[in-house]
C-alpha positions in Angstrom: 15.9 -4.0 -33.2 15.3 -4.8 -36.8 12.2 -6.8 -37.4 13.9 -10.2 -38.3 15.9 -10.1 -35.1 13.1 -9.4 -32.7 11.5 -12.9 -32.2 14.9 -14.5 -31.4 15.8 -11.7 -28.9 12.4 -11.9 -27.2 12.9 -15.7 -26.8 16.4 -15.1 -25.3 15.1 -12.5 -22.9 12.2 -14.5 -21.7 14.4 -17.6 -21.3 16.7 -15.6 -19.1 14.0 -14.0 -17.0 11.5 -16.8 -16.8 11.9 -20.3 -18.3 13.0 -21.6 -21.6 10.2 -22.4 -24.0 9.8 -23.0 -27.7 8.1 -19.9 -29.3 6.4 -19.4 -32.6 4.6 -16.3 -33.9 2.4 -15.6 -36.9 3.7 -12.0 -36.7 7.4 -12.7 -37.2 7.6 -10.1 -40.0 6.7 -7.3 -37.6 7.0 -8.8 -34.1 6.8 -6.1 -31.5 7.0 -7.0 -27.8 7.9 -5.4 -24.5 8.7 -6.9 -21.0 9.0 -5.2 -17.6 10.1 -7.1 -14.6 9.9 -6.3 -10.9 12.5 -8.4 -9.0 11.3 -9.2 -5.5 14.0 -11.7 -4.5 12.8 -15.3 -5.1 9.6 -13.9 -6.4 9.3 -12.0 -9.7 6.4 -10.0 -11.1 6.4 -9.1 -14.8 4.3 -7.3 -17.3 4.4 -8.5 -21.0 3.0 -7.3 -24.3 3.4 -9.2 -27.6 1.3 -10.1 -30.7 0.4 -13.7 -31.5 2.5 -16.4 -29.8 2.4 -20.1 -29.6 4.4 -21.3 -26.5 5.5 -24.9 -25.9 7.4 -26.3 -23.0 8.4 -29.8 -23.9 9.6 -32.7 -21.9 13.0 -32.4 -23.6 13.3 -28.7 -22.6 12.3 -29.6 -19.0 15.1 -32.3 -18.9 17.6 -29.7 -20.0 16.6 -27.1 -17.4 13.8 -26.9 -14.8 13.9 -24.2 -12.1 10.8 -25.8 -10.5 8.6 -22.7 -10.4 5.0 -21.8 -10.6 3.8 -19.1 -13.0 0.6 -17.4 -12.2 -0.7 -15.6 -15.2 -3.2 -12.7 -14.9 -4.9 -11.9 -18.2 -6.0 -8.3 -18.5 -6.7 -8.5 -22.2 -6.4 -10.6 -25.3 -7.5 -14.2 -25.7 -6.0 -17.6 -25.9 -5.7 -21.0 -24.3 -3.5 -23.1 -22.0 -3.0 -26.9 -21.9 -1.2 -28.7 -19.0 -1.6 -31.8 -16.9 -4.6 -33.0 -19.0 -6.4 -29.7 -18.6 -7.3 -27.6 -21.7 -8.9 -24.2 -21.1 -9.7 -21.0 -23.0 -9.1 -17.9 -20.9 -10.6 -14.5 -21.0 -9.8 -11.1 -19.6 -9.9 -11.1 -15.9 -8.9 -14.8 -15.5 -6.0 -16.1 -13.5 -4.2 -19.4 -14.5 -1.4 -21.4 -12.9 1.3 -23.2 -14.8 4.1 -25.4 -13.5 7.6 -25.4 -15.1 8.1 -29.1 -14.2 5.3 -30.3 -16.6 5.0 -29.8 -20.3 2.5 -27.2 -21.5 1.2 -25.5 -24.6 -0.2 -22.0 -24.8 -1.7 -19.8 -27.6 -2.1 -16.1 -27.0 -3.3 -13.1 -28.9 -2.8 -9.8 -27.0 -3.3 -6.1 -27.5 0.1 -4.3 -28.0 -0.9 -0.8 -26.7 -1.2 -1.9 -23.1 0.1 -4.5 -20.6 -2.3 -7.4 -21.3 -0.5 -10.0 -19.2 1.0 -10.0 -15.7 3.0 -13.0 -14.5 4.0 -13.9 -10.9 6.8 -16.5 -10.9 7.9 -18.2 -7.7 9.6 -21.4 -6.6 7.5 -24.4 -5.6 8.9 -24.3 -2.1 7.7 -20.7 -1.6 4.0 -21.4 -2.0 2.5 -22.7 1.3 0.3 -25.4 -0.3 1.2 -29.0 -1.1 2.3 -29.6 -4.6 -0.3 -32.3 -5.1 -2.9 -29.7 -4.2 -1.6 -27.2 -6.6 -1.6 -29.8 -9.4 -5.4 -29.6 -9.3 -5.1 -25.9 -10.4 -2.9 -26.3 -13.5 -4.4 -24.6 -16.6 -7.7 -24.1 -14.8 -9.3 -20.6 -15.0 -9.7 -18.8 -11.7 -11.7 -15.6 -11.7 -9.8 -12.5 -11.0 -13.0 -10.5 -11.1 -14.4 -11.3 -7.7 -13.7 -12.9 -4.3 -10.1 -13.5 -3.2 -9.0 -13.9 -6.8 -10.3 -10.4 -7.4 -8.4 -9.0 -4.4 -5.2 -10.7 -5.7 -5.7 -9.4 -9.2 -6.4 -5.8 -8.1 -3.3 -5.8 -6.0 -1.2 -7.0 -9.0 -2.7 -4.4 -11.3 -1.9 -1.6 -8.8 1.6 -3.0 -8.2 2.2 -2.9 -12.0 0.8 0.7 -12.2 3.1 2.0 -9.4 6.1 -0.2 -10.1 8.4 2.7 -10.5 7.7 4.1 -7.0 9.2 1.2 -5.0 12.6 1.0 -3.4 14.7 -2.0 -2.3 13.4 -1.5 1.2 9.9 -2.3 0.0 10.8 -5.7 -1.4 10.2 -7.9 1.7 6.7 -6.3 2.3 5.7 -6.5 -1.4 6.8 -10.2 -1.7 5.0 -11.0 1.6 1.7 -9.4 0.5 1.8 -11.1 -3.0 2.5 -14.5 -1.5 -0.1 -14.2 1.2 -2.8 -13.0 -1.2 -1.9 -15.7 -3.8 -2.0 -18.5 -1.2 -5.3 -17.3 0.1 -6.8 -17.0 -3.4 -5.7 -20.5 -4.5 -6.7 -22.1 -1.2 -10.1 -20.4 -1.3 -10.7 -21.5 -4.9 -9.9 -25.1 -4.0 -11.7 -25.0 -0.6 -8.4 -26.1 0.8 -7.8 -23.4 3.4 -7.4 -26.1 6.1 -4.2 -27.2 4.3 -2.5 -23.8 5.0 -0.4 -23.8 8.2 -1.5 -21.4 11.0 1.4 -19.1 10.0 0.3 -19.1 6.3 -3.2 -18.3 7.3 -2.0 -15.5 9.5 0.2 -14.2 6.6 -2.7 -14.4 4.2 -4.9 -12.4 6.6 -2.2 -9.7 7.0 -1.8 -9.6 3.2 -5.6 -9.1 2.7 -5.5 -6.3 5.3 -2.5 -4.7 3.6 -4.2 -4.8 0.3 -7.5 -3.4 1.7 -5.7 -0.5 3.3 -3.8 0.4 0.2 -6.9 0.3 -1.9 -8.9 2.5 0.6 -6.2 5.1 1.5 -8.3 7.9 0.0 -11.4 7.0 1.9 -11.7 9.3 4.9 -14.1 6.9 6.6 -11.5 4.1 6.8 -10.6 3.5 10.5 -9.1 0.6 12.4 -12.7 -0.5 13.2 -13.8 -0.5 9.6 -10.7 -2.6 8.7 -11.5 -5.1 11.4 -15.2 -5.3 10.4 -14.3 -5.8 6.7 -12.2 -8.8 7.7 -14.6 -10.3 10.3 -12.1 -9.9 13.1 -12.1 -7.9 16.4 -10.3 -4.7 16.8 -8.1 -6.4 19.4 -7.1 -9.1 16.9 -6.2 -6.4 14.4 -4.0 -4.7 17.0 -2.4 -8.0 17.8 -1.6 -8.6 14.1 0.2 -5.2 13.9 2.0 -5.6 17.3 4.9 -7.3 15.5 5.5 -4.2 13.5 5.7 -2.1 16.7 2.8 0.1 15.6 -0.9 0.7 16.2 -3.6 0.4 13.5 -4.2 4.2 13.6 -0.5 5.0 13.3 -0.1 2.5 10.5 -3.0 4.0 8.5 -1.6 7.5 9.0 1.9 6.4 7.9 0.5 4.8 4.7 -1.5 7.9 3.8 1.5 10.2 4.3 3.7 7.9 2.2 1.1 7.8 -0.6 0.9 11.6 -0.5 4.7 11.8 -0.7 4.8 9.5 -3.7 2.0 11.4 -5.4 3.7 14.8 -4.9 7.0 13.4 -6.2 5.4 12.0 -9.3 5.5 14.6 -12.1 2.7 12.8 -14.0 0.3 12.9 -11.0 
């Protein structure tokens, strides 16, 4: 696109893929941006790159259209700030932040255009297994994606973005379940509100953590069902029970995932 047309096109694309906001950039004369979206049903994961942007979601825009979604932003690079629900925060690389489409917010961002400096997970309010009043305490509050459960969630998102082209429609339910489980666990752990998760949500979060652990350690020859159980402070019997619903054993599951990763690596001409 010609330079004068790019800002308006970017605003149109993001409004269709995410939510409508008012955008302004200091780089309108040479505005260069790119967007990549991974559609996982009700849940969407996107990578964005753009220069300077001022983003405003006003009460008027909300009255016109509100899909009632949360947007979890993972900042891999650049700098900026968010303001929502009375919270004002500057974020840094490695931070996670939560925004709510149902409340006005302002954002200022400067990013690096030779990479994917921002990943966004967008999901309906109803999909997150935490009360809305609990999530309100998180709006525009920086959560570390460098350690703890925030780090597990951030590493999973980064790997998902890196391997986005490898997935098939059959992978969508598993990917969405893992993302949702890790996200719920990371937010609940940050708020010390894990008791507010239902037993099913806690089980899903544990399964998501185990899935992420296995994917990140597939190349480790010492990974066994027992080391997986030990890493998550559960018994081997408990691990076997968690996988029983998938009609497989821990050892068979690990073997399958390793073979699948090998198949994908062999099929990737850039590997």
